[in-house]
N, C-alpha and C positions, 0 to 999 in steps of 0.2 A: 504494500500500500504506500503510495507516495505521500509526502507531507503536504499539508494544505498550502495553497498559494497565499502569499501575503497580498491582501487586496487593498492595502492602505494606499492613499494617494501619494505621489512622489513628494509633495510638500511636507509630509510627516515622516518621510523615510530618510535616514542618513545615506549619503552617497556610498555606493559599493556594498551595501549590506541588504540582505533580504530576509533576515531572521527577526524574531520578536525584539531582540536587544537593540535593533536598529531604529525602533520606533521612538519618536520624540514626543513623549507624553509624560505627565506627572507620574503615572503608574508604570512601573517597569513590567515588561512581559518576559516570559520564559523564552529561552533561545529555541528549545524544542520540547514538546510534550508528547510522550508516547500515548496514543489514543486509548490503548488498553488500560494503562495505569490511570489515566484521567477518568475513564468510565468506572474503574474499580473504586477510585477515591470518592467519586460523586455518590456511588451506591453506599459506600461506607459512611459518608457524612450524612446521608439521608437516614440511614439506620441509627446513627448516633443521635440525630435530631429527635427521632422517635423515642430513643432511650431517655433523652432529657425530658421529653414530655411525660414519660412514664414516671420519672423521678419526681417531677412536679406534682403529679397525681398522688404518689406515695406519701410525699410530705404533707399534702393537703388532707389526706386520709389518716394522717398520724400513724403510719405503719411503723413497725418495729425498727429501731435505729440500725441494728445490724443488717437487716435486709436492705435498707437504703444505702448503707456504706458499701455493701457488696456490689450494688448496682453502680455506685459512683466509681468504684474500682474498675468495673467492666467498661464504663465510658472512657475512663482515662487510658486504659489499655488500647481501646479502639482508636482513640485520638493519636496515641503513640504510633500505631500501625500506619495511619495516614501520614504522620510526620516522617516516618522512616521511608516511605515510598517517595514523598516529596524531596527529601534529602538526597536519596539515590538519584532521582531525576536531575536535581540541581547539580550534583557533582558530575554526573555523566555528560550533561550537555552544557549548561550555562558556565559553570566554573571551568570545565575542561577547555572550552573554547577560549575563554579569557586567558587561561594559563598558557595554552599553546601559542597565543599571539606573541609570546615572548616577554622579556622584561619591559617594564614601563608602568605607567600609572594604572592602566586597566588591570594588569596582572596583580600589581601590588594591592589595589583596591579589593580584588577578589580574595587574595590571601587574608587581608584584614577582615573581610566579611565572613569568610569561613571560620576564622578564629572566634569571632563573636558568636556565630551561629552554633559552633560546637560548645562554646561556653554556656549559652542560653539553653541549648537542647539537652545538655547533660545535667542540668539542675534537677 
């Protein structure tokens, strides 16, 4: 399956780039996203949203604290799984492309970003 075409107008695209990182917007875009990983993450997040609604009901019904805490743990683990998939995609595509570009501000910025990300993710 070929990657989707970048349909942004040329005024929003940096010269010589066709990936998401080339887009000049306030929100950064991923360089590449595996469609299967994206679909899996969207399904997981929808399931997590349902679990959160269930937690809200459990609290409203004054269910036993241990039951609620077990469900909270389940939601946290599901979110970690989504984070792991996103981290893998980021390292495989976004970070790898910047690092391959060679020494310079872009690669240095990615190294700094990765250090901050590992620090925040490991807490």
